[in-house]
C-alpha positions in Angstrom: 133.0 105.4 89.8 129.4 105.0 88.6 126.9 102.9 90.6 126.6 99.2 89.8 124.2 98.5 87.0 121.0 96.8 88.3 120.0 93.2 87.2 116.6 92.3 85.5 114.8 89.0 84.9 114.0 88.5 81.2 111.3 86.1 82.1 109.3 87.9 84.8 110.7 91.5 84.7 111.8 91.6 88.3 114.6 93.9 89.0 117.3 93.8 91.6 120.4 95.7 92.7 122.2 92.4 93.0 121.1 88.7 93.3 122.4 85.5 91.6 119.2 84.1 90.6 115.7 85.4 90.1 113.1 84.4 92.8 111.2 82.7 89.7 114.3 80.6 89.0 115.3 82.4 85.9 119.0 83.6 85.1 119.2 87.3 85.4 120.7 90.0 82.8 121.9 93.4 83.2 119.1 95.9 83.1 121.1 98.0 80.8 123.4 96.8 78.2 125.8 99.6 76.6 125.6 100.0 72.9 128.2 101.5 70.5 127.6 105.2 69.6 128.4 106.1 66.1 130.2 104.2 63.4 132.7 101.5 63.8 136.1 102.9 64.7 139.2 102.6 62.2 140.4 99.1 63.2 144.1 100.4 62.4 143.7 103.2 64.8 141.9 101.2 67.5 144.0 101.3 70.9 144.0 97.8 72.2 146.6 98.2 74.9 143.9 97.7 77.6 143.3 94.3 76.2 139.7 93.2 76.5 138.9 96.4 78.5 139.5 98.4 75.6 135.9 97.7 74.9 135.0 99.1 78.3 132.4 101.2 76.5 130.5 98.1 75.7 130.7 96.5 79.0 128.1 97.0 81.9 130.9 96.4 84.6 133.8 99.0 85.3 137.3 97.6 85.2 138.6 97.2 88.7 140.4 93.7 88.5 142.8 93.0 85.6 145.7 91.2 84.5 146.1 92.6 81.2 143.9 89.8 79.6 142.3 89.8 76.2 143.4 90.6 72.6 144.3 87.0 72.1 145.8 86.1 68.8 143.7 85.2 65.7 145.7 82.7 63.8 145.2 81.4 60.3 144.7 77.6 60.4 145.2 76.3 56.7 144.8 72.6 57.6 141.4 73.3 59.1 140.6 75.9 56.4 139.6 78.1 59.5 140.9 80.7 61.8 141.9 79.7 65.4 141.5 82.4 68.3 144.1 81.3 70.8 142.2 81.7 74.1 144.6 79.3 75.9 147.2 82.3 76.2 145.2 84.1 78.9 147.0 84.7 82.4 145.5 81.3 83.8 145.6 79.5 80.5 141.9 79.6 79.5 139.1 81.8 78.0 137.5 81.9 81.5 139.7 84.8 82.3 137.3 86.9 80.2 134.4 86.3 82.5 136.5 86.3 85.8 137.9 89.8 85.2 134.4 91.2 84.6 132.9 89.0 87.5 135.5 90.1 90.2 135.3 93.7 88.8 131.5 93.5 89.6 132.1 91.9 93.1 134.3 95.1 93.9 131.8 97.4 92.5 129.4 95.9 95.1 131.9 95.8 98.1 132.1 92.0 98.2 134.8 90.6 100.5 134.3 86.8 99.8 133.2 84.9 96.8 132.4 81.1 96.3 132.3 79.3 93.0 131.9 75.7 91.8 134.1 74.6 89.0 135.7 71.5 87.6 138.8 73.3 86.8 139.2 76.4 84.5 136.7 78.5 86.0 137.7 77.9 89.4 141.3 78.7 88.7 140.3 82.0 86.8 137.9 83.2 89.8 140.7 82.3 92.3 143.3 84.3 90.5 141.2 87.3 89.7 139.9 87.3 93.5 143.5 87.3 94.6 144.3 90.2 92.1 141.2 92.2 93.6 141.9 91.2 97.4 139.0 89.2 97.8 138.8 85.8 99.7 137.7 82.8 97.7 136.5 79.3 98.2 136.3 77.1 95.1 134.1 74.0 95.4 135.5 71.2 93.3 135.0 67.6 92.6 136.9 65.2 94.8 138.4 63.8 91.5 139.6 67.3 90.2 142.8 67.3 88.2 146.0 68.0 90.5 147.2 70.7 87.7 144.0 72.6 88.1 143.8 72.3 92.0 147.4 73.7 92.2 146.3 76.8 90.3 143.5 77.4 92.8 145.7 76.9 95.7 148.5 79.1 94.3 146.2 82.0 94.0 145.5 81.6 97.9 142.1 80.3 97.5 140.6 77.6 99.5 139.4 74.4 97.5 136.5 72.5 98.9 136.4 69.0 97.7 132.9 67.5 97.3 132.4 63.8 96.9 129.6 62.7 94.4 128.6 64.1 91.0 129.3 67.6 89.5 125.6 68.5 90.6 126.6 67.7 94.2 129.5 70.2 93.9 127.1 72.9 92.7 124.6 72.0 95.3 127.1 72.3 98.0 128.4 75.7 96.8 124.8 77.0 96.5 124.0 76.1 100.0 127.0 78.0 101.2 126.0 81.0 99.0 122.4 81.2 100.3 123.0 80.4 103.8 121.7 83.1 106.3 124.9 82.9 108.2 127.2 83.3 105.2 128.8 86.5 103.8 129.7 84.7 100.6 128.9 86.1 97.2 128.2 83.5 94.3 130.6 84.3 91.6 129.2 81.5 89.3 130.3 81.3 85.8 127.0 79.6 84.8 124.7 82.2 86.4 126.5 85.5 86.9 125.6 87.9 84.1 128.9 89.7 84.6 130.7 86.5 83.5 129.0 86.6 80.0 129.6 90.3 79.7 133.2 89.3 79.8 132.9 86.5 77.4 131.1 88.8 75.0 134.6 90.5 74.3 135.6 87.3 72.3 133.1 88.6 69.6 134.4 92.2 69.9 137.9 91.2 69.4 137.3 88.8 66.5 135.3 91.3 64.8 138.0 94.0 65.2 140.8 91.6 64.2 138.9 91.0 61.0 138.3 94.7 60.2 134.6 94.5 61.4 133.9 91.7 59.1 132.3 88.9 61.1 132.9 85.2 60.0 130.1 83.2 58.6 130.3 80.7 61.5 131.8 80.3 64.8 132.2 76.8 66.5 132.8 76.7 70.1 133.0 73.8 72.9 129.7 73.9 74.7 129.1 72.8 78.3 127.4 75.6 80.3 127.7 78.0 77.3 129.6 80.6 78.7 131.7 81.3 75.8 129.0 80.4 73.2 126.4 82.6 74.8 128.8 85.5 75.3 130.0 85.3 71.7 126.6 85.3 70.3 125.5 88.2 72.6 128.8 90.1 71.6 128.1 89.7 67.8 124.4 90.6 68.4 125.4 93.9 70.1 127.8 94.7 67.1 125.1 93.8 64.5 122.6 96.2 66.2 125.1 98.9 66.2 125.7 98.4 62.5 129.4 97.6 63.2 129.1 94.1 61.5 126.6 92.9 58.8 125.3 89.8 60.4 125.6 87.7 63.4 127.5 84.3 62.6 125.9 81.1 62.8 126.8 79.7 66.3 127.8 76.1 66.5 128.3 74.0 69.8 130.3 71.1 70.3 129.3 68.9 72.9 130.6 65.8 74.6 128.7 62.6 73.9 127.0 61.3 76.9 126.7 65.0 78.3 125.1 66.8 75.2 121.7 68.1 76.3 121.4 70.7 73.7 122.2 68.3 70.7 119.7 65.8 72.3 117.1 68.6 72.2 117.8 69.3 68.6 118.3 65.8 67.2 117.1 63.3 69.8 119.5 60.6 70.7 123.0 61.9 71.8 124.1 58.7 73.4 127.9 57.7 73.8 130.6 58.6 75.9 133.5 61.3 76.0 135.8 61.2 79.0 138.3 63.2 77.0 136.6 66.6 76.9 135.9 66.7 80.6 135.6 70.5 80.6 132.1 70.4 78.7 130.5 67.3 80.8 127.5 69.3 81.8 124.0 67.5 81.6 121.9 70.2 82.8 123.1 73.9 81.6 121.6 76.8 83.4 121.3 78.6 80.2 119.8 75.9 78.0 116.8 77.9 76.9 119.0 80.9 75.8 121.5 78.5 74.1 118.7 77.0 72.0 117.4 80.3 71.2 120.8 81.5 69.8 121.2 78.5 67.7 117.6 79.0 66.3 118.2 82.7 65.6 121.5 82.4 63.8 120.8 79.1 62.1 123.5 77.2 63.9 123.3 73.7 65.6 124.9 71.6 68.2 126.6 68.4 67.7 127.6 65.5 70.2 131.4 64.4 69.7 132.6 61.0 70.8 136.0 60.5 72.3 137.8 59.0 69.4 137.4 61.9 66.9 138.3 64.4 69.7 141.3 62.4 70.7 142.5 62.3 67.1 141.9 66.2 66.7 143.8 66.7 70.0 147.0 65.0 68.2 146.4 67.1 65.1 146.3 70.3 67.0 149.5 69.4 69.0 151.4 68.3 65.9 150.6 71.7 64.2 151.8 73.6 67.2 148.7 74.5 69.2 149.2 73.0 72.5 145.9 72.8 74.0 144.0 70.8 76.5 141.5 68.0 75.5 138.3 69.9 75.6 139.4 72.5 73.0 139.8 69.5 70.3 136.0 69.0 70.5 135.3 72.3 68.5 137.8 71.5 65.4 136.4 68.0 65.6 132.9 69.3 65.4 134.0 71.6 62.4 135.1 68.6 60.4 131.8 66.8 61.1 129.6 69.8 60.2 131.6 70.3 57.0 131.1 66.5 56.2 127.2 67.1 56.8 127.2 70.1 54.6 126.2 72.4 57.4 129.4 74.6 57.0 130.6 75.0 53.4 134.3 74.7 52.5 134.1 78.2 51.1 132.7 79.9 54.4 134.9 81.8 56.9 135.0 80.0 60.2 136.5 80.9 63.6 137.2 78.5 66.1 138.4 79.2 69.8 141.0 77.2 71.2 139.8 77.5 74.8 142.4 76.0 77.2 146.1 75.5 77.5 147.6 71.9 77.4 150.0 72.9 80.1 147.1 72.5 82.5 146.2 68.8 81.3 
């Protein structure tokens, strides 16, 4: 076992053995990002039996906690003229398992005994499940109104849910207060802050490129709240492009919920409206906002605010086509239709859309 990779602040340059946030307030990144060595391997000969950990040479974390996650199917979706990556077939029913396996592996590298996380649902269930797998105690701070189906997943893994009245920010504030308390031994396993989580979600890009014989799509459209999948995918494709395994990073598009669309508002001004259907991306102040905007600018992508009605309609279409997803997933294919209508994505272009969470948890 190697020593844990240190962290660095990309803003002020400060380095740490471990910390959840820089003293300057900026999110941290790994000081060293592994890069592929040599040409891209033959896709037909690539051994995928370890799931997403088949790409361990590209991860700054050693595998210590796993449930066989990864290598989700990439399926043709002719009615959408796209490919859907079925992220809802993960062990806990969402793409958040990508980040959870890496984050809890990082926790074990550091000798952590107890983690805390704040989540409205999927991330909490994933962190709780992988903490149980790693023998680590977990407390998940959740809104008092959390869906019963997601609360059951947290409790079933043996984690302790901590209900917090008030806004989503109130939930985060309560969790952070516990993480930074001098009397607490808690380690903040935040899906919004922890760089290990984003290292895990970068495997979405590695898998997609492999499944397409190292041919990246022209565009990727993801739901966009805190940007854990959006940014992870962007960083993963960028790693592959720098290594020469793919020719170009796809244009990155984010689908936000109207009324909770700070990225779309930053790019286009008014993003008013409401969308209570896509509850998984109701984030008004994403931690990684600047990084998300940079990724959009660098790839020529965009962010779009989606209202409730088109997302509801798209959810019905998905279910009727056999894709049993939760409502938040539908924001991305709904956004794809709107982006094509606007001419931002041409009908002839290859597009990959992740379907991020299972309808069984709705």
